[in-house]
C-alpha positions as CSV (number, residue, x, y, z in Angstrom):
1,M,39.3,28.5,-29.3
2,P,36.6,27.9,-32.0
3,K,33.3,26.1,-31.1
4,I,31.6,23.4,-33.0
5,L,28.3,21.5,-32.5
6,V,28.3,17.8,-33.4
7,A,25.0,16.2,-33.9
8,D,24.8,12.4,-34.4
9,D,22.5,9.7,-33.0
10,N,25.4,7.4,-32.5
11,Q,26.9,7.9,-29.2
12,E,30.3,6.1,-29.9
13,M,30.6,8.4,-33.0
14,L,29.9,11.6,-30.7
15,V,32.7,10.5,-28.4
16,T,35.1,9.9,-31.5
17,L,34.3,13.1,-33.2
18,S,34.7,14.9,-29.7
19,R,38.0,13.3,-28.9
20,I,39.2,14.2,-32.3
21,F,38.3,18.1,-32.3
22,S,39.2,18.5,-28.8
23,F,42.9,17.1,-29.7
24,H,42.9,19.9,-32.3
25,Q,41.9,22.7,-30.0
26,F,38.1,22.8,-30.6
27,E,35.5,23.2,-28.1
28,V,33.1,20.6,-28.8
29,E,29.3,20.4,-28.0
30,T,27.3,17.5,-28.9
31,A,23.6,16.9,-29.7
32,H,21.7,13.3,-30.6
33,N,19.2,14.5,-33.2
34,G,18.3,17.5,-35.3
35,L,15.8,19.1,-32.8
36,E,18.4,19.1,-30.1
37,A,21.0,20.4,-32.6
38,I,18.8,23.5,-33.4
39,E,17.9,24.1,-29.9
40,M,21.6,24.0,-28.8
41,A,22.7,26.3,-32.0
42,R,20.2,28.9,-31.1
43,K,21.4,29.1,-27.4
44,S,25.2,28.7,-27.7
45,K,25.8,29.8,-31.3
46,P,28.7,27.5,-32.3
47,D,31.2,28.6,-34.9
48,L,30.3,25.6,-37.1
49,I,28.0,22.7,-37.2
50,I,28.5,19.1,-38.2
51,L,25.5,17.3,-39.1
52,D,24.6,13.5,-39.4
53,G,22.4,12.9,-42.3
54,K,19.9,10.4,-40.8
55,M,18.8,10.9,-37.1
56,P,15.8,10.4,-35.2
57,E,13.1,12.9,-34.6
58,M,14.5,15.3,-37.1
59,D,17.2,14.3,-39.8
60,G,20.2,16.3,-40.8
61,F,18.8,17.7,-43.8
62,E,15.6,19.1,-42.1
63,A,17.7,20.3,-39.4
64,C,19.9,22.4,-42.0
65,K,16.9,23.7,-43.8
66,V,15.5,25.1,-40.5
67,L,19.2,26.6,-39.2
68,K,19.3,28.4,-42.7
69,S,15.8,29.8,-42.2
70,K,16.3,31.3,-38.9
71,S,18.1,34.9,-38.8
72,D,20.1,33.8,-35.6
73,T,21.5,30.6,-37.2
74,R,21.7,31.0,-40.8
75,D,25.3,32.2,-41.0
76,I,26.8,29.4,-39.0
77,P,28.4,26.9,-41.4
78,V,27.2,23.3,-41.7
79,I,29.2,20.3,-42.8
80,F,27.2,17.1,-43.4
81,L,29.2,13.8,-42.1
82,T,27.0,10.8,-43.0
83,A,26.9,7.3,-43.8
84,Q,23.5,6.9,-44.9
85,Y,22.9,9.4,-47.7
86,T,25.8,8.6,-50.2
87,H,24.1,9.4,-53.6
88,P,25.6,12.2,-55.5
89,E,21.9,13.7,-55.6
90,Q,21.8,13.5,-51.9
91,R,25.0,15.5,-51.8
92,V,23.8,18.0,-54.1
93,T,20.7,18.3,-51.9
94,G,22.8,19.0,-48.8
95,L,24.7,21.6,-50.5
96,E,21.3,23.2,-51.9
97,L,20.1,23.5,-48.3
98,G,23.1,25.5,-47.6
99,A,25.7,23.4,-46.3
100,E,29.3,24.2,-46.8
101,D,30.7,20.8,-47.3
102,Y,29.5,17.2,-47.6
103,M,31.6,14.3,-46.2
104,L,31.1,10.6,-46.0
105,K,31.8,7.9,-43.3
106,P,34.1,6.6,-42.7
107,F,36.2,9.3,-42.8
108,N,39.9,10.4,-42.3
109,S,40.2,12.4,-39.3
110,R,42.9,14.7,-40.7
111,E,40.9,15.5,-43.7
112,L,37.9,16.2,-41.5
113,V,39.8,18.6,-39.3
114,A,41.5,20.1,-42.4
115,R,38.2,20.7,-44.2
116,T,36.6,22.1,-41.1
117,K,39.2,24.6,-40.7
118,A,38.9,25.6,-44.4
119,V,35.2,26.3,-43.8
120,L,35.8,28.4,-40.8
121,R,38.6,30.3,-42.7
122,R,36.3,31.0,-45.5
123,T,33.4,32.0,-43.1
124,E,35.8,34.5,-41.3
125,L,36.5,36.0,-44.8
126,L,32.9,36.3,-45.8
127,T,32.3,37.9,-42.4
128,M,35.2,40.5,-43.0
129,L,33.9,41.3,-46.6
130,R,30.5,41.7,-45.6
131,D,31.6,44.2,-43.0
132,E,33.7,46.0,-45.5
133,N,30.9,46.2,-47.9
134,A,28.6,47.4,-45.0
135,R,31.2,50.3,-44.5
136,L,31.6,51.2,-47.9
137,A,28.0,51.4,-48.1
138,D,27.5,53.4,-45.3
139,N,30.3,55.7,-46.4
140,N,28.6,56.3,-49.8
141,S,25.3,57.4,-48.3
142,K,24.8,61.0,-48.4
143,I,21.5,60.7,-46.5
144,R,22.1,58.3,-43.6
145,G,19.6,60.3,-41.4
146,E,17.2,60.1,-44.1
147,L,17.6,56.3,-44.6
148,N,17.5,55.7,-40.9
149,E,14.0,57.5,-40.7
150,L,12.8,55.5,-43.7
151,L,14.1,52.3,-42.4
152,K,12.1,53.0,-39.1
153,A,9.0,54.1,-41.1
154,T,9.0,51.0,-43.6
155,R,10.5,48.0,-41.6
156,K,7.7,45.7,-40.9
157,G,9.8,42.6,-39.9
158,E,12.8,40.6,-40.5
159,G,12.4,39.8,-44.2
160,D,11.9,43.6,-44.9
161,S,15.4,45.0,-44.0
162,F,16.9,47.7,-46.2
163,I,20.1,46.0,-46.5
164,D,20.8,42.7,-48.2
165,P,22.5,40.4,-45.6
166,L,24.7,38.7,-47.9
167,T,26.2,41.5,-50.1
168,G,25.7,44.8,-47.9
169,L,24.0,46.4,-50.7
170,Y,20.3,47.7,-50.4
171,S,17.9,45.0,-50.4
172,N,15.4,44.5,-53.4
173,S,12.2,45.8,-51.3
174,F,14.3,49.1,-50.5
175,F,15.5,49.4,-54.1
176,E,11.9,49.3,-55.3
177,R,11.2,52.2,-53.1
178,R,13.9,54.1,-53.8
179,L,13.3,53.6,-57.7
180,Q,9.7,54.8,-57.2
181,E,11.1,57.9,-55.2
182,E,13.8,58.8,-57.9
183,F,11.2,58.5,-60.8
184,L,8.8,60.7,-59.3
185,R,11.8,63.2,-58.5
186,T,12.8,62.8,-62.1
187,I,9.3,63.9,-63.5
188,R,9.0,66.8,-60.9
189,H,12.6,68.3,-61.7
190,K,12.4,67.1,-65.5
191,K,16.0,65.5,-64.9
192,P,16.9,62.0,-66.5
193,L,17.1,58.8,-64.7
194,S,18.9,55.6,-65.7
195,L,19.1,52.1,-64.5
196,V,21.5,49.2,-64.9
197,I,21.2,45.8,-64.3
198,V,24.1,43.3,-63.8
199,Q,23.1,39.4,-64.0
200,M,26.0,37.1,-62.7
201,H,26.1,33.7,-64.2
202,Q,27.3,30.3,-63.2
203,M,26.8,31.2,-59.6
204,E,24.6,28.0,-59.0
205,R,26.9,25.9,-60.8
206,I,29.7,27.2,-58.8
207,G,28.0,26.8,-55.6
208,E,27.1,23.0,-56.4
209,K,30.9,22.4,-57.2
210,Y,32.8,24.5,-54.6
211,G,30.1,25.1,-52.0
212,I,27.8,28.0,-51.2
213,Q,30.3,29.9,-49.4
214,V,32.4,30.3,-52.7
215,S,29.4,31.5,-54.5
216,H,28.4,34.0,-51.9
217,Y,31.9,35.1,-51.6
218,I,32.1,35.9,-55.3
219,M,28.8,37.7,-55.2
220,M,30.1,39.8,-52.1
221,K,33.4,40.4,-53.9
222,C,31.4,41.8,-57.0
223,A,29.5,44.0,-54.8
224,N,32.6,45.3,-53.2
225,A,33.9,46.2,-56.5
226,L,30.8,47.7,-57.6
227,L,30.8,49.9,-54.2
228,T,34.3,51.0,-54.9
229,H,33.8,52.0,-58.6
230,T,30.3,53.5,-58.5
231,R,29.5,57.2,-57.6
232,V,28.4,58.3,-54.2
233,S,24.9,59.4,-55.8
234,D,24.3,55.9,-57.4
235,V,21.9,53.6,-55.6
236,L,23.2,49.9,-55.5
237,A,20.8,46.9,-54.6
238,S,21.1,43.0,-55.0
239,N,18.6,40.4,-54.9
240,S,18.6,36.5,-54.4
241,D,18.6,36.0,-58.3
242,D,22.3,36.8,-58.6
243,K,21.4,40.4,-59.8
244,Y,22.8,43.8,-59.0
245,F,20.9,47.0,-59.6
246,I,22.5,50.2,-60.1
247,L,20.1,53.4,-60.2
248,L,21.7,56.5,-61.6
249,P,20.0,59.9,-60.8
250,E,20.2,62.7,-63.2
251,T,22.2,60.8,-65.6
252,D,21.6,60.8,-69.4
253,H,22.1,58.3,-72.0
254,Q,25.8,59.1,-72.5
255,G,26.5,59.2,-69.0
256,T,24.7,55.9,-68.3
257,Y,26.6,54.3,-70.9
258,L,30.2,55.5,-69.6
259,E,29.1,54.3,-66.0
260,A,27.8,51.0,-67.2
261,E,30.9,50.6,-69.4
262,R,33.2,51.2,-66.3
263,V,31.3,48.7,-64.5
264,R,31.5,46.1,-67.3
265,I,35.3,46.5,-67.4
266,V,35.6,46.4,-63.5
267,L,33.8,42.9,-63.4
268,Q,35.7,41.7,-66.3
269,T,38.9,42.4,-64.8
270,L,38.2,41.0,-61.6
271,D,40.4,38.2,-61.0
272,L,39.8,36.0,-58.0
273,S,42.2,33.1,-58.9
274,G,44.7,34.0,-56.4
275,D,42.1,35.1,-53.6
276,E,42.9,34.0,-50.0
277,L,39.4,32.2,-49.8
278,L,40.2,30.4,-53.0
279,N,43.3,29.1,-51.5
280,T,41.3,27.2,-48.7
281,L,39.7,25.0,-51.4
282,N,42.9,23.3,-52.4
283,I,41.9,23.3,-56.1
284,N,44.3,23.0,-58.9
285,Q,45.3,25.7,-61.6
286,R,42.9,24.6,-64.1
287,Q,39.9,25.1,-61.5
288,Q,41.5,28.4,-60.3
289,N,41.2,29.5,-64.0
290,E,37.4,29.3,-63.7
291,F,37.3,32.3,-61.3
292,Q,39.7,34.5,-63.7
293,N,37.0,35.4,-66.0
294,L,33.4,35.9,-64.2
295,S,30.6,35.3,-66.7
296,F,28.0,38.4,-66.6
297,S,25.5,40.4,-68.6
298,L,24.5,44.0,-68.4
299,G,21.2,45.8,-69.5
300,S,20.6,49.6,-69.4
301,S,17.6,52.0,-69.8
302,T,17.2,55.6,-69.5
303,F,14.1,57.8,-69.0
304,D,14.4,61.5,-69.9
305,P,11.2,63.2,-69.3
306,N,12.3,66.1,-71.6
307,E,12.3,63.6,-74.5
308,T,9.8,60.8,-73.8
309,E,6.9,59.8,-71.6
310,M,7.0,56.9,-69.3
311,D,3.8,55.5,-67.4
312,D,5.7,54.4,-64.3
313,Q,9.2,53.4,-62.7
314,F,8.2,49.7,-63.6
315,E,8.6,50.6,-67.3
316,L,12.0,51.8,-66.7
317,L,12.8,48.5,-65.0
318,H,11.1,46.4,-67.7
319,Q,13.3,48.3,-70.2
320,A,16.5,47.5,-68.5
321,D,15.3,44.0,-68.2
322,Q,14.6,43.6,-71.8
323,A,18.1,44.9,-72.5
324,L,19.6,42.4,-70.0
325,R,18.0,39.5,-71.7
326,A,19.1,40.5,-75.4
327,A,22.7,40.8,-73.6
328,I,22.2,37.1,-72.1
329,H,20.7,35.9,-75.6
330,Q,23.5,37.5,-77.6
331,G,26.2,35.4,-75.4
332,G,26.6,37.4,-72.3
333,N,29.9,39.3,-71.2
334,R,28.4,42.4,-72.8
335,L,26.4,45.7,-72.1
336,V,23.1,46.1,-74.3
337,V,21.5,49.4,-74.0
338,F,17.6,49.7,-74.5
339,Q,16.7,51.9,-77.3
340,T,13.2,53.2,-78.0
341,N,12.6,51.6,-81.2
342,H,15.1,48.6,-80.8
343,T,17.6,47.0,-78.1
344,E,20.9,48.0,-79.3
345,D,24.3,45.8,-78.4
346,N,26.8,48.3,-77.4
347,Q,29.7,46.5,-76.3
348,E,31.2,43.1,-76.4
349,E,34.1,41.4,-74.5
């Protein structure tokens, strides 16, 4: 039986919502303001939270902001249900804070329950996909013991984890360490090192239009595709700017081009239009078509110490970023390879 927490300063509304959800086989807890909702959420770990917008002591917006900032509550889906904040800009603010849905009072009880169940199903699918990505990443690791030791030595706090909690790939901070290690190894052994950066487009628009769960799910699906179609020796990471980083040790210009092309084709052919999560959105065929062709750009760079010199690993990162910017400038959905004298467009959709 799924457990939900409902926060509203109107006692009659709390009673009404409790009856509705209890009738539909939900376990219901109630709170009278944002502060109480945060305290109860951290204690009881509900499957979903429904927040009123305007409440005493702390309103729903501030409560949502706090919930999404805490490691023990940030993955709990939030739905706003309010009669006060009805302007479209306020809806966007709620979604930007991390809410999965935004509904207005008065409401239709069947619609509320249906949308609540849809959010819970999307959350379940997100969790399953996150676990699958973590499993793939773990299986792809040849040096699990080394990574665990590195984690113990370098992890300084919650924000410095070596795994990105969304995609299951390496975090940006851990990627920077691996980039430095591989760069030094490249110089020492005179072997080439390459980097590919993938930028996903329109994630912010999709999040605003369909909810942050959907944009997160797409990022996770793309990460899953990358984990499945890259080599065991490659180092995959992601950051909060909708970017993926693929570090390719001992890979020259030609090898990098082939690997980056494979990534481009995988992403270009990734069709989410019939995906189970999208089915929970109850969107029409025209809207589903938006997910058939994802928009992205790729930039790559290679350092071969036998051919050229490079000051540090950040130069490799800068070159790949330059190539990525060129790909975006030229219209996206293409791979651009950084060349010493110029940045060359190698492939177009």
